[in-house]
N, C-alpha and C positions, 0 to 999 in steps of 0.2 A: 504493500500500500504506500509506503514511503516513496518508492520509486515513482509511483503515479503522481504523487503530490509534487515532486520536484522535476518532472519531465519538462514542463513548460519553461521555467527559467533556464534550465540547462540547454534546451533547444535554442532559446534566444541567445544565450551566451555563445553557443557554437556557431550559429549562422552569422551573427553580427561580428564576431571576432574574426571571421574570414575576410571581412572588409575593414573593420575598425578594431583597434585595441580596446577590449572591454575588460575592466578590472573589478574584482569584488570590492565592495565599499563597506567599510566597517560601520555597523549600525550605531548611530548616536541617538536614535529615537526608538520607541517601541513600535514595531510593525512585524507581523508574521510573514511578510513577503520579502523576497530577495531584492537586494539593492546592488546595482553595478554602476561603475563610473566609466563614461566614455573618455579614454585617456587623452590628456592634453586639452581637456575642455572642462567647463564647470557643470556639465550635464550629468545628472544622475538618473538612471532608469529604475523605476519601482515596478517590478514585475508581479502583477496580481494574478496569481493562479486561482481559477474559479473553484476548484475542489477545496482548496484551503480556505478560500473566502466563504464558501457555503457553510462551513463549520464555524468559522470565526465570527461571522456577522450575527450569529444567534447568541453570542455571549457578550457582545458590546454594542454600543450605539454607533453605527457606521455612517450616519447621515452627514456629519461634518468632518469625519476623520481625514479624508483625502484633501479637502480644502485647507484644513488646519495644518496638515503636514506640509503642503505646498508653501504656506506662509512661513513655517519654521525653517525650511530649507532656504527659502528666499532671503530670510533675515541673516542667514549665515553665508550668503553669497553663492548659493547653489541654485541651479535650474532643475527642478524635479519634474520628471515626466512619468505620469502614471500609465504604464503600458498594460492594459487589460488583456487577458488571454483571448477574449472574443475578438478584439481589434486586431491582435496579432494573427489569428487564424483567418480572418476575413481579408485583411489588407497588408499582408506581410511585405510585399514589394514597396508599398507606400511608406510603411514604417521604416524600412531600411533606407529608402531615399531621403526621408526627412532627417534621419540620424546622420547620414552622410553629409547633408547640407549643413547641419549644425556643426559638424567637424571640419567644414570647409573642403569637402572632398567631391563636390558635385561639379558638373560642367557649368562654367560661368559665362553668361551671355549678356553683353551690354544692352540695356533697353533701347539705347539710341539706334541700334541696328534693326530694331523690330518695327513693325507697322501695326497700328491699332485699327480694328474695325468691329462692328457689331456682328454677332454670330447667332445662328438659329438654335432652337432648343435641343434637337438631336445631337448636334455637334457639342453643345455645352454639356449635356448629360453624359455623353460618352467620355469626354475629357475628365469631368469630375469623378465619374465612377472609377476611372483608372488612376486618378492622381490626387484624390482628396480622401481623408479618413472618414468624413461624416456623410450622412445620408443625403440623397438628392432632395431638393426643395423646389417648389414653384416660385419663380421669380419673374419680374417684369422686364428687366434689361440685362443683356448678356454681351460681354465684350471679350475679345481675344487679342493676344499679341502674336504676330506671325513673324518668323525669321525667314527672309527670302533665301533661296538657294545660294545666291552669290556670297552670302555671309556664313555659309556652313563651315567655312575655314576656321571659325573660332572654336569649333567643336573638335574633340579628340578624334583621331583617325578611326578608332574602334566605334565610336558613336556615329561618325559619318558613314561608315560601311553599311549601316542599316537604312540609309536614306536615299538609296539609288533611285533616280528618276523622280524624286520629290521636287516640286517647284517651290515649296515653302513648308515650314513646320510650325504648327501651333504650339507655342511654348509657355503660355500662361493664359488664365481665364479669370475674370472677375464678374460676379453677378450682383445685381442691385434690386431692391424692392420697389414697388410702386410708391411714389411720394405720399406722405401723409402730413397733416397739420398737427403740430404739437406746440406746447408752450414751454419756452426755456427762459428763466429769469423774468417771467411776466410778459414775454414778447412772443407772439405767434411765429413759428418757424415752419418752413416747408422742408421737412426732413426725409431723407432717404437712408435706408440701411444697406451697407455693404454686407451681403449675405455670405458669399463664398469667395475665396481667392485661392488659387493653386498654381504652382509651377508644374511644368512637365516633369515626370519622374526623372530623378538623377540630374536635374538641371536647376540652376538658380538664375533667374533673369534679374540682373543687378539694376535696380531702379524700376522694375517691372510694375509693381503695384502703384507706385507714384505716377507712372505714365498712364496707366489705366484710369486712375482717379481723375487726373487732369483732363483726359478725353471725355469722361462722363460729365464733369463739371462744365466743360465748354458746351456740350450738347444740351444739358438739361438744367444747369444753373440752380442747384439746390441751395437752400440757406445753410444746411449742414448735412454731413454724412456721419451716421453712427454705425458702430459695429461691435461685435463681441469677440474676445479672445478666449478660446477654449483653455481653461486653466489646467486641464489634464496635460496639455502640451506646451502652452505658451505663457510667457510672463508679460506679454503686451509691449515689450520694448520696441519691437519693429514698428508698431503703430505710433508710439511716442516720437520716434525719429522722423516720422512723416508729419508731425504737427498735431496729432490727435491728443486730446486731453482725457485723462482717466476720470470717469464719473463715479465709479464704484464697482461693486461686484454683485453677482446674482447668487441666489441660494443654489446648492448642489441640485442637479437634475436627477430624478429617480427613473430607473429603467427596470424592466423585468427580463431575466435571462433564464433559459433552460440550459444547464451545463451540457455541452456536447453539440448544441445546435448553433451556438455562436451568433445568435440573432437578437438584437435588442428590441424590446417592445415598450412603447410608452404606456403609462398607467391608463387603464380602461381600454387598452387596445390589444389585449392578449388574444391569440388566435383561438379559433374554435368556440368562441362565445364564453370562454373562461373568464370569471370575474377575479378581481384582486383577492377577495375573501376565500376563493377556492384555490389560490395559487399554490398553497403548500401541498395539497393533494396532487397537483399537477407537476410538482417539483420545480416550479419557477422560484427564482430567488431575486430579491430586490438589490440593485446595485446603485451606488450614488457616485456621480463624478465629482470633480473638484470645483464645480461651478464655472462661471465665466467672469471675465473682467469686461466692463462696459466702457467704450470710448466714443468720443465725438470730435469731429473737426468742423469748425465754424467757417462758413463761406459767406455769411450774410453781407459783409462789407463790399464784396465784389460780385455778388449774385443779383440778378434782377428779381423783382418781387413776383412777377408772373412768368411762367414758362413760355418759350417760343410757341407760336401757333402750330397746332397739329402735332406736338411732340409729347402729349400726354396720352 
C-alpha cells in the first residue's frame, strides 16, 4: 500500500528530473505531501497524491490549508506550486512546459516578431486545450499571436524540424469576457476580464501578453481589465510587471474528485445526478485549491467612454 501512496510523487520526480534538476526539499511546515525544489530556482513543487489526500482530509480542515501554505512559503521567498495528481494525469505535457518556462528552459520568442489578430472559437479551444491547465470557458473575444515562417530562425533546430511547410505558428492566445459595468471607487467602469492566457507549449513569447492586451485595448477601449491569478501556480508577479494592481484574493474553490478518474466537478455538478450529500457513497472527495489573486489594470484615462460603433 505504501508503494501506491508514493507512486505519484516518484513519477513526477523521475519525469521532471529528465529535463530539470529536481531536488527533495526539507519540510519546514506540516504537510503529508512530498515537496521538491526545482534546482537553481525559488520554485517548490507540492505534490498532492489523491490517495493520501483522501485519508488526510477526513482528519483536518483542508479548506484553507493550501492557500495558507502558499502564503507561508511566499513570506519566506519561495514560489509554491500545488501540483495535484489529477492535473498531472490530465495535463502532464503542460505541467512540464510550465516548469521548464519557470526554469528559463523554454524557446524564447520576441513578441515584436509576432502578428496579432482575432481568432475563431475552434482555433482558440484547440490551443487552450493543448496549452492551458484549466478548463475551457465561453468567452466573447479571442486573440492570437502568430510567428511568421520567416522568423522561425529564432527557434531551436529541433523545434523547427516539426514545422515543415508551416506558413506561420500560433504561439500565444488571450481571451476576454464581454464588457460589463461595475463601480470602482464610486465611479462606473466599463470592465473586461482577461479570462485565459497561454503560450504555446515549450515556448515563452517575451512580451506576448503585453502585446495582446494592447491590441485588445486599441480595438475595444475598456476602462479597465481585471483578471485572476491561479494561486495553485502563480504569485501574480507577471501581472504586476504589466501594471496590474492587486485587489485581493478569493476564497479557495471547492471541487469534487473521484480518485482514478482525474476529472474535477464543480459543486452541484456531479455526474449521474449524484448530489453532494451522496458523494461519500459514490467515493467522491472534496478538494480545495489555493484560491486566486485578483488584479486590475486601469485604462480609464486613455479609454473612450463609449465603444466604437459595431464593436460590441
